VEXDREN-2710 file (C-alpha; in Angstrom, 1 decimal):
% VEXDREN-2710
k/r/px/py/pz
1/MET/0.0/0.0/0.0
2/ASN/1.3/3.4/-0.9
3/PRO/1.5/6.2/1.2
4/ARG/-1.3/8.2/-0.4
5/GLU/-3.7/4.9/0.2
6/ALA/-2.6/4.8/3.8
7/GLU/-3.5/8.2/4.4
8/ALA/-6.7/7.9/3.1
9/LEU/-8.3/5.3/5.6
10/VAL/-11.5/6.3/6.5
11/GLU/-14.0/5.3/9.4
12/PRO/-17.0/3.3/8.8
13/SER/-19.7/5.0/6.6
14/ALA/-23.2/5.7/8.2
15/ALA/-24.3/5.1/4.6
16/ALA/-24.9/1.4/3.6
17/PRO/-21.7/0.1/1.7
18/LEU/-21.6/0.3/-1.9
19/ASP/-22.4/-2.8/-4.1
20/PHE/-19.4/-3.7/-6.0
21/TYR/-21.3/-5.5/-8.8
22/ASP/-23.0/-2.0/-9.6
23/TYR/-19.8/-0.7/-10.9
24/PRO/-18.2/-1.4/-14.7
25/TYR/-14.8/-1.2/-14.3
26/ALA/-14.1/2.8/-15.1
27/GLU/-16.4/3.8/-12.6
28/LEU/-15.0/1.5/-10.1
29/THR/-11.5/2.9/-10.8
30/LYS/-12.9/6.5/-10.4
31/LEU/-14.6/5.6/-7.2
32/LEU/-11.5/4.2/-5.8
33/VAL/-9.4/6.9/-6.7
34/ASP/-11.9/9.8/-5.7
35/ARG/-13.1/8.4/-2.6
36/PHE/-10.2/6.2/-1.3
37/ASP/-7.4/8.0/-3.0
38/ALA/-6.4/4.6/-4.1
39/THR/-4.1/4.0/-7.1
40/PRO/-6.0/3.0/-10.4
41/TYR/-4.5/-0.3/-10.3
42/ARG/-6.4/-1.5/-7.4
43/ALA/-9.7/-1.9/-9.7
44/THR/-7.7/-4.1/-11.8
45/GLN/-7.1/-6.4/-8.9
46/LEU/-10.6/-6.2/-7.7
47/PHE/-11.8/-7.1/-11.0
48/GLU/-9.3/-9.9/-11.4
49/TRP/-10.0/-11.4/-7.8
50/ALA/-14.0/-10.6/-8.2
51/TYR/-14.6/-12.0/-11.7
52/ARG/-11.8/-14.1/-12.7
53/GLN/-11.3/-16.3/-9.8
54/GLY/-14.6/-15.9/-8.2
55/VAL/-13.6/-14.3/-5.0
56/SER/-15.7/-12.0/-3.1
57/ASP/-14.0/-12.0/0.5
58/LEU/-11.9/-9.0/0.8
59/SER/-9.5/-10.5/3.3
60/ALA/-8.6/-13.4/0.9
61/MET/-7.2/-10.7/-1.8
62/THR/-3.8/-10.7/-0.5
63/ASN/-2.0/-8.8/-3.1
64/ILE/-3.9/-5.5/-1.8
65/SER/-2.4/-4.3/1.7
66/ARG/-4.4/-5.2/4.7
67/GLU/-5.2/-1.7/5.5
68/LEU/-7.0/-1.1/2.5
69/ARG/-8.7/-4.2/2.5
70/GLU/-9.9/-3.3/5.9
71/THR/-11.3/0.0/4.8
72/LEU/-12.8/-1.4/1.8
73/ALA/-14.7/-4.0/3.6
74/LEU/-16.3/-0.9/5.5
75/ASN/-17.5/0.6/2.4
76/LEU/-18.0/-1.9/-0.2
77/ALA/-20.2/-4.9/-0.3
78/PHE/-20.2/-8.0/-2.4
79/PRO/-23.7/-9.4/-2.1
80/LYS/-24.6/-12.8/-3.2
81/ALA/-27.7/-14.0/-5.3
82/LYS/-29.9/-15.9/-3.2
83/ILE/-31.1/-19.0/-5.2
84/HIS/-34.9/-19.6/-4.2
85/GLU/-35.3/-22.6/-6.2
86/ARG/-33.2/-24.8/-8.9
87/GLN/-34.9/-27.3/-11.2
88/ILE/-33.3/-29.4/-13.8
89/SER/-35.0/-30.7/-17.1
90/GLN/-34.8/-34.1/-18.7
91/ASP/-32.6/-32.7/-21.3
92/GLY/-30.2/-31.2/-19.1
93/THR/-31.3/-27.5/-18.6
94/ARG/-31.4/-26.1/-15.5
95/LYS/-33.7/-23.4/-14.4
96/TYR/-32.8/-20.9/-11.1
97/VAL/-35.3/-18.9/-9.6
98/PHE/-33.3/-15.9/-7.9
99/GLU/-34.6/-13.9/-4.9
100/VAL/-34.0/-10.2/-5.5
101/GLU/-33.4/-7.3/-3.2
102/ASP/-37.1/-6.7/-2.5
103/GLY/-38.1/-10.2/-2.4
104/ALA/-39.3/-10.6/-5.9
105/LEU/-38.2/-13.5/-7.8
106/VAL/-36.3/-13.8/-11.2
107/GLU/-35.6/-16.6/-13.3
108/SER/-32.3/-17.5/-15.1
109/VAL/-31.5/-20.6/-17.3
110/MET/-28.5/-22.8/-18.2
111/ILE/-29.6/-24.0/-21.6
112/LYS/-28.1/-27.5/-22.6
113/GLN/-27.1/-27.5/-26.1
114/PRO/-24.9/-29.8/-28.3
115/ASN/-21.3/-29.0/-27.2
116/ARG/-22.1/-25.9/-25.3
117/MET/-24.2/-24.3/-22.4
118/THR/-25.9/-20.9/-22.8
119/LEU/-26.8/-18.7/-19.9
120/CYS/-30.0/-16.8/-20.3
121/VAL/-30.4/-14.1/-17.9
122/SER/-33.4/-11.7/-16.8
123/SER/-33.2/-7.9/-16.7
124/GLN/-36.5/-6.9/-15.3
125/VAL/-39.0/-8.3/-12.7
126/GLY/-41.8/-8.9/-15.1
127/CYS/-42.6/-7.0/-18.7
128/ALA/-44.4/-4.1/-19.9
129/MET/-44.3/-5.1/-23.6
130/ALA/-47.4/-7.5/-23.2
131/CYS/-46.4/-10.3/-26.2
132/ALA/-49.4/-12.6/-26.2
133/PHE/-47.1/-15.5/-26.5
134/CYS/-45.1/-14.8/-23.4
135/ARG/-45.9/-15.6/-19.8
136/THR/-43.6/-12.9/-18.7
137/GLY/-46.0/-10.6/-20.3
138/THR/-48.6/-11.5/-18.2
139/MET/-46.9/-10.2/-15.3
140/GLY/-46.6/-6.6/-15.9
141/LEU/-43.6/-4.8/-15.1
142/LYS/-42.6/-4.5/-11.7
143/ARG/-39.2/-2.9/-12.0
144/ASN/-35.9/-2.8/-13.5
145/LEU/-33.2/-5.2/-12.0
146/SER/-30.1/-3.2/-11.2
147/THR/-26.6/-3.8/-12.9
148/SER/-25.8/-5.6/-9.9
149/GLU/-28.7/-7.9/-10.0
150/ILE/-28.0/-9.1/-13.6
151/ILE/-24.5/-9.6/-12.6
152/ARG/-25.1/-11.6/-9.4
153/GLN/-27.2/-13.8/-11.4
154/VAL/-24.2/-14.7/-13.9
155/VAL/-21.6/-15.0/-10.6
156/ALA/-24.4/-17.6/-8.8
157/VAL/-24.6/-19.8/-11.9
158/ILE/-20.9/-19.6/-12.5
159/GLU/-20.4/-21.0/-8.8
160/ASP/-23.5/-23.8/-8.9
161/ALA/-22.1/-24.8/-12.2
162/LYS/-19.4/-26.5/-10.8
163/ASN/-21.4/-29.1/-9.1
164/PHE/-22.0/-30.0/-12.7
165/GLY/-18.7/-29.8/-13.9
166/ASP/-19.8/-27.3/-16.7
167/SER/-19.9/-23.6/-17.6
168/PHE/-21.4/-21.5/-20.3
169/GLN/-20.0/-20.2/-23.4
170/ASN/-22.7/-17.6/-24.3
171/ILE/-25.1/-15.2/-22.7
172/VAL/-28.5/-14.3/-24.0
173/PHE/-30.4/-11.7/-22.3
174/MET/-33.7/-13.0/-23.5
175/GLY/-35.0/-14.0/-19.9
176/MET/-37.7/-12.2/-18.1
177/GLY/-38.4/-8.5/-19.1
178/GLU/-37.3/-6.3/-22.5
179/PRO/-33.5/-5.7/-21.9
180/LEU/-33.4/-2.6/-23.8
181/HIS/-36.3/-1.3/-21.6
182/ASN/-33.8/-1.2/-19.1
183/PHE/-31.2/0.3/-21.1
184/ASN/-28.8/1.4/-18.5
185/GLY/-28.8/-1.9/-16.1
186/VAL/-28.2/-4.1/-19.2
187/THR/-25.4/-2.1/-20.9
188/ARG/-23.6/-1.6/-17.8
189/ALA/-23.7/-5.2/-17.2
190/VAL/-22.4/-5.8/-20.6
191/LYS/-19.6/-3.7/-20.1
192/ILE/-18.6/-5.8/-16.8
193/LEU/-19.2/-8.9/-18.9
194/THR/-16.8/-7.9/-21.6
195/ASP/-14.0/-5.9/-19.7
196/PRO/-10.9/-7.8/-20.1
197/HIS/-9.9/-7.3/-16.5
198/GLY/-13.5/-8.9/-15.3
199/PHE/-15.2/-11.8/-17.2
200/GLY/-13.6/-10.8/-20.7
201/MET/-16.2/-12.3/-22.6
202/SER/-16.4/-11.5/-26.5
203/PRO/-19.4/-9.3/-27.4
204/ARG/-20.0/-12.1/-30.2
205/LYS/-20.9/-14.4/-27.1
206/ILE/-23.2/-11.8/-25.7
207/THR/-26.8/-11.1/-27.2
208/VAL/-29.3/-8.6/-26.4
209/SER/-32.9/-9.3/-27.5
210/SER/-35.6/-6.9/-28.2
211/VAL/-39.2/-6.7/-29.1
212/GLY/-38.3/-4.0/-31.2
213/LEU/-38.0/-0.4/-29.0
214/VAL/-36.7/1.5/-31.9
215/PRO/-35.2/4.4/-30.0
216/ALA/-33.4/2.0/-27.5
217/ILE/-32.2/0.2/-30.5
218/LYS/-31.0/3.4/-32.2
219/LYS/-29.4/4.5/-28.6
220/LEU/-27.4/1.2/-28.4
221/ALA/-26.1/1.5/-32.2
222/ALA/-24.5/5.0/-31.3
223/SER/-23.2/3.8/-28.0
224/ASP/-19.8/2.4/-27.0
225/VAL/-21.4/-1.0/-26.3
226/GLU/-20.5/-3.8/-28.4
227/VAL/-23.1/-6.8/-28.2
228/SER/-24.8/-8.9/-30.5
229/LEU/-28.3/-7.8/-31.3
230/ALA/-31.6/-10.1/-31.5
231/VAL/-35.0/-8.4/-32.8
232/SER/-38.4/-10.4/-32.1
233/LEU/-40.1/-9.8/-35.5
234/ASN/-43.1/-12.6/-35.5
235/ALA/-45.0/-11.6/-38.2
236/THR/-44.8/-10.4/-41.7
237/THR/-47.5/-7.9/-41.5
238/ASP/-48.4/-5.0/-39.2
239/GLU/-51.9/-6.4/-38.9
240/ILE/-51.1/-9.3/-37.4
241/ARG/-47.8/-8.3/-35.6
242/SER/-49.9/-5.8/-33.7
243/THR/-52.3/-8.4/-32.4
244/ILE/-49.5/-10.5/-30.9
245/MET/-46.9/-7.6/-30.1
246/PRO/-48.6/-4.3/-28.7
247/ILE/-45.1/-2.3/-29.0
248/ASN/-45.7/-2.6/-33.0
249/ASP/-48.8/0.0/-32.9
250/ARG/-46.0/2.5/-31.6
251/PHE/-42.9/1.2/-34.1
252/PRO/-44.6/-0.9/-37.2
253/ILE/-42.5/-3.4/-39.2
254/ALA/-41.2/-0.8/-42.1
255/GLU/-39.7/1.5/-38.9
256/LEU/-38.3/-1.4/-37.1
257/LEU/-36.4/-2.7/-40.4
258/GLN/-35.3/0.4/-41.3
259/THR/-33.7/0.7/-37.7
260/ILE/-32.1/-2.5/-38.1
261/ARG/-30.9/-1.5/-41.6
262/GLU/-28.9/1.4/-40.1
263/PHE/-27.5/-0.7/-37.1
264/PRO/-23.7/-0.6/-37.2
265/LEU/-22.6/-4.1/-37.8
266/GLY/-18.6/-5.2/-38.2
267/PRO/-17.4/-8.1/-40.7
268/ARG/-19.1/-11.2/-40.8
269/LYS/-21.9/-9.9/-38.2
270/SER/-25.4/-9.8/-38.6
271/VAL/-28.8/-9.0/-36.7
272/ARG/-30.7/-12.1/-35.4
273/ILE/-34.4/-12.1/-36.5
274/GLU/-36.7/-14.1/-34.1
275/TYR/-39.4/-15.4/-35.5
276/VAL/-42.0/-17.6/-33.0
277/MET/-43.8/-19.8/-34.8
278/LEU/-47.6/-19.7/-33.7
279/HIS/-49.5/-22.1/-35.8
280/GLY/-52.4/-20.6/-37.7
281/ILE/-51.3/-17.1/-37.0
282/ASN/-48.1/-16.2/-38.4
283/ASP/-47.0/-19.2/-40.4
284/SER/-48.9/-19.2/-43.3
285/LEU/-47.8/-19.9/-47.0
286/GLU/-48.3/-16.2/-47.4
287/ASP/-46.3/-15.5/-44.3
288/LEU/-43.5/-17.7/-45.6
289/LYS/-43.5/-15.8/-49.2
290/ARG/-43.7/-12.4/-47.5
291/LEU/-40.7/-13.0/-45.0
292/PRO/-37.8/-13.1/-47.3
293/LYS/-39.0/-10.0/-49.3
294/ILE/-39.4/-7.7/-46.5
295/LEU/-36.0/-8.8/-45.2
296/ARG/-34.1/-8.5/-48.6
297/GLY/-31.0/-6.2/-48.4
298/LEU/-30.8/-6.7/-44.6
299/ARG/-27.7/-8.2/-43.0
300/VAL/-30.0/-10.8/-41.0
301/LYS/-30.2/-14.5/-40.0
302/VAL/-33.6/-15.9/-39.2
303/ASN/-33.9/-18.2/-36.1
304/LEU/-37.1/-20.1/-36.4
305/ILE/-38.7/-20.5/-32.6
306/PRO/-41.6/-23.2/-32.9
307/TYR/-43.9/-22.2/-29.7
308/ASN/-43.9/-23.7/-26.8
309/GLU/-47.5/-25.3/-26.2
310/ASN/-47.2/-25.8/-22.2
311/ALA/-46.8/-22.0/-22.0
312/GLY/-50.6/-22.0/-21.5
313/LEU/-51.2/-19.0/-23.3
314/GLY/-53.6/-20.7/-26.2
315/PHE/-51.3/-20.8/-29.0
316/LYS/-50.0/-24.0/-31.0
317/MET/-47.1/-25.2/-32.4
318/PRO/-46.7/-25.9/-36.2
319/PRO/-46.1/-29.4/-37.1
320/LYS/-42.4/-30.0/-37.1
321/GLU/-42.5/-30.9/-41.0
322/TRP/-44.0/-27.3/-41.6
323/VAL/-41.3/-26.0/-39.3
324/HIS/-38.7/-27.7/-41.6
325/THR/-40.5/-26.5/-44.8
326/TRP/-40.0/-23.0/-43.6
327/GLN/-36.4/-23.5/-42.7
328/ARG/-35.7/-25.3/-46.4
329/SER/-37.7/-22.3/-48.4
330/LEU/-35.8/-19.6/-46.5
331/ASN/-32.5/-21.1/-47.0
332/ALA/-33.4/-21.6/-50.7
333/THR/-34.1/-17.5/-51.2
334/GLY/-30.6/-17.0/-49.9
335/LEU/-31.6/-15.9/-46.4
336/GLN/-29.7/-17.8/-43.5
337/ALA/-32.5/-19.8/-41.3
338/THR/-31.8/-22.1/-38.4
339/ILE/-34.7/-23.8/-36.0
340/ARG/-34.2/-23.2/-32.3
341/TRP/-36.1/-26.3/-30.6
342/SER/-36.4/-24.9/-27.0
343/LYS/-35.0/-26.4/-24.2
344/GLY/-36.2/-27.2/-20.6
345/ALA/-40.2/-27.1/-21.7
346/ASP/-40.7/-29.7/-18.7
347/ILE/-39.5/-27.3/-15.9
348/LYS/-41.0/-24.0/-18.0
349/ALA/-37.8/-22.8/-18.8
350/ALA/-38.4/-22.3/-22.5
351/CYS/-38.7/-19.7/-25.0
352/GLY/-41.7/-17.4/-23.7
353/GLN/-42.4/-19.6/-20.4
354/LEU/-40.8/-17.5/-17.8
355/ALA/-42.7/-15.9/-15.3
356/THR/-43.0/-16.1/-11.2
357/THR/-46.5/-14.3/-11.0
358/SER/-49.3/-13.8/-13.4
359/VAL/-51.5/-10.7/-13.1
360/ARG/-52.7/-10.5/-16.7
361/ALA/-52.5/-6.7/-16.6
362/PRO/-54.8/-5.0/-19.1
363/ARG/-53.1/-4.1/-22.4
364/ALA/-53.6/-0.4/-22.2
365/ALA/-51.8/-0.2/-18.8
366/LEU/-48.9/-2.2/-19.9
367/MET/-48.4/-0.3/-23.2
368/GLN/-48.6/3.2/-21.0
369/VAL/-45.7/1.7/-19.0
370/ALA/-43.9/0.9/-22.4
371/GLU/-44.8/4.3/-24.1
372/ALA/-43.3/6.3/-21.0
373/ALA/-39.9/4.1/-21.3
374/VAL/-39.5/5.2/-25.1
375/SER/-40.9/8.7/-24.9
END
């Protein structure tokens, strides 16, 4: 510990300790320098201990002086996520139910895929978007998750994964909530996940999904946050999309696709178009013909997602052969189309199934919240 740090030792603060997991690297560096008169390198050490080695006990961070560790212990907290429940699917997928600060519950999923695991994290308690095919949308929006509450999901799953001898290679923000509705919390979490001093994940391995919040997508495009983008299209006409996705009333298909056209992409990168197939709603032969036409000229890949019927919302999954017909037909037009058969359906961990309560808030009330978020 240098003399400047020794002189900066402080008495315990009357305020609650600061939450370490809320701070991206640059902000933590500024905090340590300004408040504790510590050298910037201390942020590097803390990030490496917490995110590379999984150590949250300051007393174990032995390359930091004892005096500074004692000071930070009085002013900096490393709260742990509380696992309320963990379920394991017959296909190996694991669902975690976490209890957050106010006692609310959110869910994360470790998705078992061939040769890899993908972690799906939540960004909100509930969701304001009211998509008709999604159970989270029946909850209404309770609140955004903090950066810390997002990161703590990741930290907790990494620790628990040791019990199974596995880990994840990819992270998707496709759990409970609309990620870009919680723009600050999610982008700050992405900065921690991709920081070379921290988790050091490649931005290509992190996907943020959106129902199509056009202003937030533009804000993401103009930011310094690099991440893969997925957009839930789910229809080829405004009439159908507005029926199943109320956000389309505000940002119709043409405006959304123009925003995707303008989204900055690096070499060999594309935007993922998510298309949840609802039998008899958006999977007609006419839809199949229209989809490649409206996507023409866009740097996109299409992800076909057969609906999970046991979400209990009244929709049906298309016959498997029809799903494969869609894939073959789209690929024949030059689009790259894949099928995402959801995992964990037996424990309600599959796409569209995450929900910890259900209030079925009125559509008008939900859209009022969404309107406020993008105005």
